[in-house]
C-alpha positions in Angstrom: -20.2 2.8 40.1 -17.0 4.5 39.0 -14.0 4.2 41.3 -11.2 6.3 40.1 -8.9 8.1 42.5 -6.9 11.2 41.4 -3.8 12.0 43.3 -1.8 15.2 43.0 1.9 15.3 43.5 3.5 17.4 46.3 5.0 19.6 43.6 1.7 20.3 42.1 0.2 21.3 45.5 3.1 23.6 46.1 2.7 25.2 42.7 -1.0 25.6 43.3 -0.4 27.2 46.7 2.2 29.6 45.1 -0.3 30.6 42.4 -3.0 31.2 45.0 -0.7 33.4 47.1 0.3 35.4 44.1 -3.3 35.8 43.1 -4.2 37.1 46.6 -1.5 39.7 46.4 -2.6 41.3 43.1 -5.0 44.2 43.1 -7.8 44.5 40.6 -7.2 47.0 37.8 -10.7 48.5 38.4 -10.3 48.9 42.2 -13.3 48.5 44.6 -14.7 52.0 44.8 -17.6 51.3 42.3 -18.4 48.1 44.1 -18.5 49.9 47.5 -20.8 52.6 46.1 -23.3 50.1 44.7 -23.3 48.0 47.8 -23.9 51.1 50.0 -26.8 52.1 47.8 -28.4 48.6 47.8 -28.0 48.3 51.5 -29.6 51.7 52.0 -32.8 50.8 50.2 -33.1 47.4 51.8 -35.1 46.4 54.9 -33.1 43.2 55.3 -36.0 41.2 56.9 -34.1 38.0 56.3 -30.4 37.4 57.2 -28.5 34.4 55.9 -24.8 33.7 55.8 -23.7 37.1 54.4 -25.6 40.0 56.0 -25.8 43.4 54.4 -23.0 44.6 56.7 -20.8 41.9 55.3 -21.9 42.1 51.7 -19.2 44.5 50.5 -16.4 42.4 52.0 -17.8 39.1 50.7 -18.3 40.5 47.2 -14.9 42.1 47.1 -13.4 38.6 47.8 -15.6 36.6 45.5 -16.9 38.3 42.4 -15.5 39.5 39.1 -15.6 43.3 38.7 -17.3 44.9 35.7 -17.5 48.4 34.2 -19.2 49.6 31.0 -20.9 52.8 29.6 -24.4 51.2 29.9 -25.4 52.2 33.4 -28.4 49.8 33.5 -26.4 46.7 32.7 -23.6 47.7 35.0 -25.9 48.5 38.0 -27.9 45.3 37.7 -24.7 43.3 37.3 -23.8 44.3 40.8 -27.3 44.2 42.1 -27.6 40.6 41.0 -24.4 39.6 42.9 -25.7 41.5 45.9 -29.0 39.6 45.8 -27.3 36.3 45.0 -25.3 36.3 48.3 -28.5 36.9 50.2 -29.5 33.3 49.4 -26.2 31.8 50.5 -27.1 29.7 53.6 -24.8 27.8 55.9 -26.4 24.5 57.1 -25.1 21.5 59.1 -24.7 19.9 55.7 -22.7 22.6 54.1 -23.5 25.7 52.1 -26.6 25.9 49.9 -28.3 28.6 47.8 -32.1 29.1 48.4 -34.6 30.1 45.8 -37.0 31.9 48.1 -35.8 34.4 50.7 -38.6 33.4 53.1 -39.6 29.9 54.1 -42.0 28.2 51.6 -44.1 25.1 52.5 -43.3 23.1 49.4 -39.5 23.3 49.6 -37.1 20.8 51.1 -34.9 20.7 54.1 -33.3 24.2 54.8 -35.8 25.8 52.4 -34.0 24.2 49.4 -35.5 24.0 46.0 -34.1 22.5 42.8 -36.1 24.3 40.1 -33.4 26.9 39.4 -30.4 24.7 40.3 -28.9 25.0 36.9 -29.1 28.8 36.8 -27.6 29.0 40.3 -24.6 26.8 39.4 -24.0 28.8 36.2 -24.1 32.0 38.1 -22.0 30.8 41.1 -19.3 29.2 39.0 -17.6 32.6 38.8 -17.3 33.0 42.6 -13.7 32.8 43.8 -14.4 30.5 46.7 -15.4 27.2 45.2 -16.7 25.8 48.5 -20.1 27.4 48.0 -20.9 25.7 44.8 -19.1 22.5 45.7 -21.1 22.2 48.8 -24.3 23.0 47.0 -23.8 20.4 44.3 -23.0 17.8 47.0 -26.1 18.7 48.9 -28.3 17.8 46.1 -26.4 14.6 45.2 -25.8 13.2 48.7 -27.9 15.1 51.3 -31.2 15.5 49.6 -31.6 11.8 48.6 -31.4 10.9 52.4 -34.5 13.0 53.2 -37.9 11.5 53.8 -39.1 13.4 50.8 -36.2 14.2 48.4 -36.7 17.3 46.3 -34.1 17.1 43.5 -36.6 15.4 41.1 -39.4 17.7 42.2 -38.4 19.8 39.1 -36.6 19.0 35.8 -32.9 19.8 36.0 -29.8 20.3 33.9 -27.5 19.7 36.9 -25.0 17.6 34.9 -24.6 20.2 32.3 -24.1 22.9 35.0 -21.5 20.8 36.8 -19.5 20.3 33.6 -19.7 24.0 32.8 -18.6 24.8 36.4 -15.6 22.4 35.8 -14.6 24.4 32.7 -14.0 27.4 34.9 -11.8 25.7 37.5 -10.7 22.4 35.9 -11.1 20.6 39.2 -10.9 17.0 38.0 -11.0 15.7 41.6 -14.4 17.2 42.1 -15.7 15.7 38.9 -14.4 12.3 40.0 -16.2 12.7 43.3 -19.6 13.5 41.9 -19.9 11.7 38.6 -21.0 8.4 40.2 -24.0 10.2 41.7 -24.7 12.1 38.5 -24.7 8.8 36.6 -27.1 7.2 39.1 -29.3 10.3 39.0 -29.6 10.2 35.2 -30.7 6.6 35.4 -33.3 7.5 37.9 -34.7 10.1 35.5 -34.9 7.4 32.8 -36.8 5.2 35.2 -39.2 7.9 36.2 -39.9 9.9 33.0 -38.6 8.1 29.9 -41.2 6.7 27.5 -40.7 3.6 25.3 -40.0 6.1 22.5 -37.0 7.2 24.5 -38.4 10.8 24.8 -39.0 12.2 28.3 -42.3 13.5 29.5 -43.1 16.0 32.2 -45.9 18.0 33.8 -45.5 21.8 33.2 -45.5 22.3 37.0 -42.5 20.0 37.3 -40.7 22.1 34.7 -41.4 25.0 37.1 -43.6 26.4 34.2 -47.1 25.7 35.5 -50.3 27.1 34.0 -48.8 27.1 30.5 -50.8 27.1 27.2 -49.4 23.7 26.1 -49.7 21.7 29.3 -51.1 21.5 32.8 -50.3 20.1 36.2 -51.5 16.7 35.2 -50.8 16.2 31.4 -47.8 14.1 30.6 -46.5 16.1 27.6 -43.2 15.4 25.8 -41.7 18.8 26.3 -38.7 20.6 24.8 -37.7 21.4 28.3 -36.9 18.1 30.0 -35.8 16.5 26.7 -33.3 19.3 26.1 -32.1 19.1 29.7 -31.5 15.4 29.4 -29.7 15.9 26.1 -27.5 18.5 27.8 -26.9 16.2 30.8 -25.9 13.3 28.6 -23.5 15.5 26.6 -22.0 16.7 29.9 -21.7 13.2 31.4 -19.9 12.1 28.2 -17.5 15.0 28.4 -16.8 14.5 32.1 -16.2 10.8 31.5 -13.7 11.8 28.8 -11.9 14.1 31.2 -11.6 11.2 33.6 -10.6 8.7 30.9 -13.7 6.4 31.4 -14.4 5.5 27.8 -17.3 3.1 28.5 -19.2 5.9 30.3 -18.2 8.5 27.6 -19.6 6.3 24.8 -22.7 5.4 26.7 -23.8 9.0 27.2 -22.6 10.1 23.8 -25.0 7.5 22.3 -27.8 8.7 24.5 -27.3 12.3 23.5 -27.2 11.4 19.8 -30.5 9.6 20.2 -32.2 12.4 22.0 -31.0 15.0 19.4 -32.7 13.0 16.6 -35.8 12.5 18.6 -36.3 16.1 19.6 -35.8 17.3 16.1 -38.0 14.6 14.6 -40.8 14.6 17.2 -40.9 18.1 18.8 -40.4 20.3 15.7 -43.5 21.8 14.1 -42.5 22.4 10.5 -45.6 24.4 9.8 -45.0 26.7 12.7 -41.2 26.6 12.4 -40.9 26.0 16.1 -40.1 23.4 18.7 -43.3 22.6 20.6 -44.6 20.2 23.3 -46.3 17.1 22.1 -49.4 15.8 23.8 -50.0 12.2 25.0 -52.4 11.7 22.0 -49.6 12.4 19.6 -50.6 15.9 18.5 -48.4 19.0 18.8 -49.5 21.7 21.2 -50.1 24.2 18.5 -48.6 27.0 20.6 -45.3 28.7 20.2 -43.9 29.0 23.7 -40.6 30.4 25.0 -39.6 26.9 26.1 -39.1 26.2 22.3 -35.8 28.2 22.5 -34.4 25.9 25.2 -32.8 23.4 22.7 -30.2 26.0 21.8 -29.2 26.4 25.4 -27.5 23.1 24.9 -26.6 23.5 21.2 -29.0 20.7 20.4 -30.5 21.7 17.0 -28.7 21.0 13.8 -27.1 24.1 12.1 -29.7 24.5 9.5 -31.6 27.6 8.2 -35.0 25.9 8.9 -34.3 25.7 12.6 -32.7 29.1 12.8 -35.8 30.6 11.3 -37.6 30.0 14.6 -35.6 32.9 16.1 -37.5 35.4 13.9 -40.3 35.1 16.5 -38.1 36.6 19.2 -38.3 40.1 17.7 -41.8 39.8 16.3 -44.4 42.0 18.2 -46.9 39.2 17.6 -44.4 36.7 18.7 -42.3 37.1 21.9 -41.3 40.8 21.7 -43.0 42.9 24.4 -42.1 46.3 26.1 -40.8 44.7 29.3 -39.2 41.5 28.0 -39.5 38.2 26.3 -42.9 36.7 26.8 -43.3 33.0 27.8 -45.8 32.4 24.9 -46.5 34.1 21.6 -48.6 37.2 21.9 -50.8 36.2 18.9 -52.1 33.0 20.5 -55.8 33.2 21.5 -54.9 31.8 25.0 -52.2 34.3 25.7 -52.5 35.7 29.3 -55.9 33.9 29.8 -55.1 31.9 32.9 -55.4 34.8 35.3 -53.3 35.0 38.4 -55.3 32.5 40.5 -52.3 30.1 40.9 -49.6 32.8 41.2 -47.4 31.1 38.6 -48.8 31.7 35.1 -46.5 30.8 32.2 -49.1 31.6 29.5 -47.4 34.8 28.4 -46.0 36.9 31.3 -42.3 37.6 31.5 -40.3 35.2 33.6 -36.6 35.9 34.3 -36.1 32.1 34.6 -37.1 31.7 30.9 -35.4 35.0 29.8 -32.1 33.6 31.1 -32.5 30.4 29.1 -33.5 32.2 25.9 -30.6 34.7 26.1 -28.2 31.8 26.7 -29.7 30.0 23.7 -29.4 33.1 21.6 -25.8 33.6 22.6 -25.1 30.0 21.6 -26.8 30.5 18.2 -24.6 33.6 17.6 -21.3 32.1 18.6 -21.6 28.4 17.7 -23.8 28.3 14.5 -23.3 29.4 11.0 -27.0 29.8 10.4 -28.2 32.6 12.6 -31.4 33.6 10.7 -32.1 37.3 11.4 -30.3 37.3 14.8 -27.3 39.6 15.4 -25.3 40.7 18.5 -27.5 43.8 18.5 -30.6 41.7 19.2 -28.8 40.0 22.1 -27.6 43.3 23.5 -31.0 44.9 23.2 -32.7 42.0 24.9 -30.1 41.8 27.7 -30.5 45.6 28.3 -34.3 45.2 28.4 -33.8 42.4 30.9 -31.6 44.7 33.0 -34.1 47.6 32.9 -36.9 45.2 34.0 -35.2 44.9 37.5 -37.2 47.8 39.0 -40.1 48.3 41.4 -41.2 51.7 42.6 -38.1 53.3 41.2 -35.5 51.2 42.8 -33.7 47.9 41.8 -35.8 44.8 42.4 -36.0 41.2 41.4 -39.2 39.2 41.6 -40.9 36.2 40.1 -42.6 37.4 37.0 -43.9 40.5 35.3 -46.7 41.9 33.2 -45.2 42.2 29.7 -46.7 45.6 29.0 -46.4 47.5 32.3 -43.6 45.7 34.1 -45.7 45.2 37.2 -44.4 42.3 39.3 -47.4 39.9 39.4 -46.7 38.6 42.9 -47.1 42.2 44.2 -45.5 42.6 47.6 -45.6 39.0 48.5 -42.4 38.6 50.6 -41.5 35.2 48.9 -41.0 37.1 45.6 -38.3 39.5 46.8 -34.8 38.8 45.6 -36.2 35.7 43.8 -33.2 33.5 43.0 -34.7 31.8 40.1 -32.7 33.1 37.1 -29.3 34.3 36.1 -27.8 37.6 34.9 -24.1 38.0 35.9 -23.2 34.8 33.9 -24.9 36.3 30.8 -22.7 39.3 31.1 -19.4 37.4 31.7 -20.0 34.3 29.5 -22.1 35.8 26.7 -22.0 39.6 26.4 -18.2 39.9 27.1 -17.9 36.4 25.8 -15.5 34.6 28.1 -16.0 31.0 26.9 -14.5 28.5 29.4 -12.7 25.6 27.8 -11.2 22.3 28.9 -7.8 23.1 27.3 -5.2 25.7 28.3 -6.7 28.4 26.1 -8.7 31.5 26.9 -11.4 32.2 24.4 -13.3 35.5 24.2 -16.2 35.7 21.8 -17.9 39.0 22.6 -21.5 39.9 21.6 -21.2 43.6 22.2 -22.3 45.2 18.9 -19.6 46.9 16.9 -19.2 50.6 18.0 -21.7 50.1 20.9 -19.1 50.8 23.6 -15.9 52.8 23.5 -14.7 51.1 26.6 -15.4 48.4 29.2 -13.6 46.2 31.6 -14.2 42.8 33.1 -11.7 42.3 35.9 -10.8 40.0 38.7 -12.1 36.9 37.0 -10.7 33.6 38.4 -10.3 31.3 35.5 -8.2 28.1 35.5 -6.4 29.4 38.6 -5.4 32.7 37.0 -6.7 36.2 37.5 -8.0 37.4 34.1 -8.7 41.0 33.2 -10.3 42.0 29.8 -10.2 45.6 28.7 -11.5 47.5 25.7 -10.4 51.1 25.4 -10.9 52.4 21.9 -9.0 55.7 22.4 -6.7 54.6 25.3 -8.0 57.5 27.4 -10.2 55.5 29.8 -7.8 53.1 31.4 -4.5 54.6 30.2 -3.1 51.2 29.2 -2.9 51.9 25.5 -5.5 51.8 22.7 -7.5 48.7 21.9 -8.4 45.3 23.2 -6.1 44.0 26.0 -6.2 40.7 28.0 -4.2 40.2 31.2 -3.5 37.0 33.1 -2.1 37.5 36.6 -1.3 41.2 35.8 0.6 40.4 32.6 -0.6 41.2 29.1 -1.2 38.0 27.1 -3.0 39.6 24.2 -3.3 43.0 22.6 -5.2 44.0 19.5 -6.4 47.2 17.9 -9.7 45.5 17.2 -12.3 44.2 19.6 -12.9 40.7 18.2 -13.2 36.9 18.8 -9.8 35.8 20.1 -8.2 32.5 21.3 -5.1 33.0 23.5 -2.9 30.5 25.2 -2.9 30.7 29.0 0.2 30.9 31.1 1.3 27.5 32.4 
């Protein structure tokens, strides 16, 4: 148990209040007309059979107060950016135990109290970290750490989770040390519980595919205890995050403890789950054999920057753009298309991960690809153009009967949503999109220091202009503009970054930059 109390001086509180007041008085550079137009359209095509905390009538007002604004020449990415925020708020639910985000819009029998489900918890925190009101994500994290464990049947461990990693990346947006101090004891206890439940003598973790939320896969089953790249990557990411949070709090013993655990897992994953013949990370069966199937889950180690920066590992990514690998007309398949068991499980269970396109996995793969492109020297054949094309394909997949839609999973050739018109599938909150635009495409990389880093993955000459506006980062309102000719926004030519309405960086080139933030 860690007992460390953080106090803030009266002067700090006053300065924070003054900053918040100044922030509230500033108007976004983009204005709200585009947001209002999109919300009106989304409301018009919606039956709103379920109403939670923010109804359609209140969607525009809530979004105007809470989300970053975005504008770009790609109408598909722009529309779905706003559509995903519009659907995200549908899942915000106020309970007697605070706010939570649901996964299913309708009640589902296998969920926990308040229809809660932990399978996409990491995605939801990553997405929600950009909301201006921190209460929603604060409450949601506390729900899983303090409310769920008190239930007769807790659900946090019903699915593998990268909650610690998500909490740390949430912290990097707001630098709220007090919140980290509050939750790290519970996160520490939770990590130990995973070790008790799922860690083998070898120190690797095992999991059923159903408890990875990836049931009916080629490599596993609902009953086989495979050593999977999923849970082992998650636990590596969680250990890294706990070590970094402990460092923030100055708890060296905890920092060292989890740094050691992360180092051990990194070696084990690379030594035990890498198939050198297939050049791919794979699940390993209880009998010691590798699964012999390239599955999309093999890209997950890069979500947490786990693999070493070596050409041999980077070569795996060649499969992403291979038509016999994971490249399909409607998205990234969950298993390689050349495998004899690809799409052979049928739809009897309603959750087939043997090849169909799942937004959950697409989000993980695109985050991993972004990390490869920004954090690694060895990128194989991957380029920003590959990331952009896959993100755009993902945006275009959000459609059903000609209007925007988000469901569970899709046929890779036709785009048909394989749950059909099942109500539980509508607005399925099981993936991310807005975070991929903010954090990866535009490239706002949150940091623990007083620097603002932008590492864009927009291909050179792809866009002549774009703007990401009204981003709340480290207590400042950030605006990022690219206007090649200066005729779009009339603020001058080039790349401009604002903090609280004042220019902190200007360049004639759109590039990777590191800028000191105002104090």
